[in-house]
VEXDO-452880 format. One record per residue (C-alpha): y, z, x; residue in one letter. Coordinates in steps of 0.1 Angstrom, whole numbers, padded with zeros to 4 digits, always signed. Layout:
BEGIN
YZXA/...
//
This chain:
BEGIN
+0753+1904-0985M/+0722+1879-0972A/+0729+1841-0972P/+0713+1824-1000T/+0685+1800-0986P/+0691+1764-0994P/+0671+1751-1021P/+0638+1736-1014T/+0633+1700-1022A/+0605+1696-1052E/+0574+1679-1040P/+0576+1641-1049S/+0557+1628-1075T/+0564+1590-1064A/+0533+1569-1062P/+0522+1561-1030T/+0513+1530-1020T/+0488+1520-0988T/+0496+1490-0970W/+0468+1477-0946Y/+0461+1444-0924T/+0440+1421-0945S/+0420+1393-0930A/+0420+1375-0962A/+0457+1377-0965A/+0459+1366-0925R/+0439+1335-0935A/+0458+1325-0965A/+0491+1329-0946A/+0477+1306-0920Q/+0468+1281-0946R/+0502+1281-0960M/+0519+1274-0927A/+0493+1247-0921A/+0501+1231-0950A/+0539+1236-0948G/+0538+1252-0981T/+0539+1285-1001V/+0511+1295-1021G/+0475+1301-1019D/+0451+1315-1047P/+0441+1344-1025A/+0474+1357-1026C/+0491+1379-1051T/+0527+1371-1039L/+0532+1347-1010S/+0566+1340-0995A/+0580+1317-0967H/+0602+1344-0951G/+0606+1379-0962N/+0592+1389-0995P/+0611+1403-1021D/+0607+1442-1021P/+0615+1446-1059A/+0586+1422-1066L/+0559+1449-1048I/+0543+1476-1067P/+0549+1509-1055H/+0514+1523-1059T/+0478+1512-1049G/+0470+1491-1020R/+0483+1462-1008I/+0469+1441-0982G/+0494+1422-0959I/+0487+1392-0938G/+0513+1370-0921T/+0512+1336-0899Y/+0547+1326-0883G/+0573+1332-0915T/+0545+1326-0942Y/+0536+1358-0958W/+0504+1368-0981C/+0503+1400-0999L/+0474+1409-1021I/+0469+1441-1046W/
//
Protein backbone atom coordinates (compact mmCIF):
# COMPACT_ATOMS: atom_id res chain seq x y z
CA MET A 1 0.00 0.00 0.00
CA ALA A 2 1.48 3.36 -1.04
CA PRO A 3 1.74 6.07 1.61
CA THR A 4 -0.89 8.76 1.48
CA PRO A 5 0.59 12.10 0.43
CA PRO A 6 0.16 14.96 2.88
CA PRO A 7 -2.75 17.27 2.14
CA THR A 8 -1.87 20.33 0.10
CA ALA A 9 -2.56 23.73 1.54
CA GLU A 10 -5.35 25.70 0.00
CA PRO A 11 -4.21 28.86 -1.76
CA SER A 12 -4.43 31.85 0.51
CA THR A 13 -7.28 34.22 -0.16
CA ALA A 14 -6.11 36.64 2.52
CA PRO A 15 -5.76 40.22 1.32
CA THR A 16 -2.25 41.39 0.55
CA THR A 17 -0.79 44.54 2.05
CA THR A 18 2.02 46.30 0.20
CA TRP A 19 4.35 48.28 2.45
CA TYR A 20 6.61 50.97 0.99
CA THR A 21 8.83 53.74 2.32
CA SER A 22 7.04 57.04 1.82
CA ALA A 23 8.89 60.35 1.64
CA ALA A 24 5.71 62.15 2.80
CA ALA A 25 5.37 59.81 5.79
CA ARG A 26 9.05 60.25 6.67
CA ALA A 27 8.71 64.04 6.53
CA ALA A 28 5.61 63.89 8.74
CA ALA A 29 7.42 61.71 11.29
CA GLN A 30 10.26 64.22 11.32
CA ARG A 31 7.81 67.10 11.91
CA MET A 32 6.21 65.20 14.80
CA ALA A 33 9.60 64.50 16.37
CA ALA A 34 10.61 68.16 16.04
CA ALA A 35 7.35 69.26 17.67
CA GLY A 36 7.53 66.51 20.30
CA THR A 37 3.93 65.53 19.62
CA VAL A 38 2.01 62.78 17.85
CA GLY A 39 -0.27 63.66 14.97
CA ASP A 40 0.25 65.13 11.52
CA PRO A 41 -2.37 65.82 8.83
CA ALA A 42 -0.42 63.67 6.35
CA CYS A 43 -0.71 60.53 8.51
CA THR A 44 -3.61 58.13 8.55
CA LEU A 45 -2.09 56.64 11.72
CA SER A 46 0.68 58.18 13.76
CA ALA A 47 2.43 56.86 16.83
CA HIS A 48 5.22 57.46 19.29
CA GLY A 49 6.76 54.03 19.68
CA ASN A 50 5.43 51.07 17.74
CA PRO A 51 1.98 51.46 16.15
CA ASP A 52 -0.71 48.99 17.17
CA PRO A 53 -0.86 46.32 14.41
CA ALA A 54 -4.57 45.78 15.11
CA LEU A 55 -5.24 49.29 13.78
CA ILE A 56 -3.53 48.67 10.44
CA PRO A 57 -5.61 47.43 7.50
CA HIS A 58 -4.67 44.11 5.94
CA THR A 59 -5.07 45.15 2.35
CA GLY A 60 -3.94 47.87 -0.03
CA ARG A 61 -0.82 50.02 0.09
CA ILE A 62 0.64 51.50 3.22
CA GLY A 63 3.32 54.16 3.12
CA ILE A 64 5.56 54.14 6.17
CA GLY A 65 7.92 56.73 7.55
CA THR A 66 9.82 56.90 10.82
CA TYR A 67 12.02 59.41 12.54
CA GLY A 68 13.47 58.40 15.88
CA THR A 69 10.58 56.78 17.72
CA TYR A 70 7.86 58.59 15.74
CA TRP A 71 5.89 56.68 13.10
CA CYS A 72 3.63 57.86 10.32
CA LEU A 73 1.57 55.46 8.22
CA ILE A 74 -0.46 56.53 5.19
CA TRP A 75 -3.07 54.40 3.44
